[in-house]
N, C-alpha and C positions, 0 to 999 in steps of 0.2 A: 504494500500500500504506500501511497505518497507519505510525505512527512507530516500529514495532519495528525495533530495530537488527539489521542483517544483517551478520554477520562470518564470514569463511571462514578456515580454516587449511589451507594447501596443504602437503602432506608432501613435502619435497624433500631432495636430497643437499646436502653442503657446497658444491657448485658451483652449487646452485640449480635443478638439473634433477630431473625425476621419474624414479624408478627403480622396478623391479618388486619393491618391498618392501611389507610390510604397513604400514599407517598408523603404528603405534606404533614401527616400526623406522626411521623417517626420521631423518636427521641433524638436521634443523631444520624449523620451520614458518614459512612466510611468511603473515602475517596481512593480509587485505584486508577492506575494508568496501565494501558495495554501497550507494551513495547517489546519488540523482538520476540513475539510469539508467547509472551507470558505476562501475567499481572504483577504489578509492583504496588504495594500499599504505600500511599503517600501521607494521609492524615485522616483524623476524625474531626468532624465539625458538629457541634451541638446545634440542633434545630431551634434556633432562638425565635423562629416564626411559627412554631407549632400551634400556639393559641392566638395568633394574629388575626384580628377581625372576626374571631369565631363567635363573639357575642352577637354579632349582626346576623350571621348565617354560617352554617357548617359548609366547608368547602368554598368559602368566599373567593371571588375572583381576585380581590385585592391581595389576599393571602397567597394565591397562586402566583401572582405577578411579583411579589417580593421574594418568594422562594426562587422563581426563575431568575431574577436579577442576581440574587446571591450565588446561585450555582453557576451562572454564566461568568461571574467574576472569578470563579475558580477554574474556568475553562472546561467544565464538565459538558459532555455531549450525549451521555447515555444515563438514564435513570432506571434503577432496578428496585422492584418492590413486589410484595405479594399482591398488591391491589392499588389501583388508582381511582380517584374520584372524578367528578365531572370536569375538573380543570385539565383533564387529559386532552381536551379539545383545544386548549391553549398551549399546553406543554409540548404537544407533538409538532408545533411550529419551530421549536428550539432544540428539542432533545428527542432521542429515540427512547420510547418507554418500553421497558422489558418487565413482564410479569413472570415470576418464578414461583415454585411451590415448595422449595427446600427451606429449611429452618436456619442453617448455619452459613456463615460467609464462606467457609472452606468448601462446602458442598456446591454453593452457587458459583464460586470462582472456577471450580473444576468443570462444572457443566457449561458455563459461559465460554471457557477456553475451547471447548469442542465445537462451539457454534459461532465463534467470532467472525468467520469468513462471511456469514450472512449479514451480520451487523456492520462489518466493514464495508460491504457492498452497498448497503443502505446509506451509510455516511458518504461514500464516494459519489453516489448519484444525487445526493442532496435534493430530494423532492421538496416541493413547497410545504408539504406536510409529511412527516415521517409516519411510517406504519407502526402498529403495535406488535411487538414480538412476545409470544407466550411460549415459555420453555417448560416442558414437563419431560416426557420420555423423548420427545423430538422437539422441533421448533416450528411454530406456526406464525405466519406474518399476516396481519389483517388490517384493513382500513378502519380507522376510528370513525364511528358514526357521529353525525352532528345532532 
């Protein structure tokens, strides 16, 4: 692949595990970089926007936009979670959303490593809206419904 930076934000709990929460409701984000065919852990970032504007409405667009700005400032381009909320319709203009079913970062990294060629291809073609990738036993790429 070209020299485009590939960074992922994994939405995890304080204990570092994936929970069945929307991406924006994660306690923290583990940031990884894909380089030379492997993942390198870079840093953890507390999700200081977890409760942002939630008193107005759950899954508020304002919350989605501040999280987007935050993750873009870290050069992230792939988001990994067990679940996404309605802000996925905004998220997919900036990031590739990936839904996983595993509970640990180690399991997710191992599975993602096997499927990165599909994700790299999506980044390379940079459509107006990225597709949603769902990874279980295989990988499924779907259009996000409006």
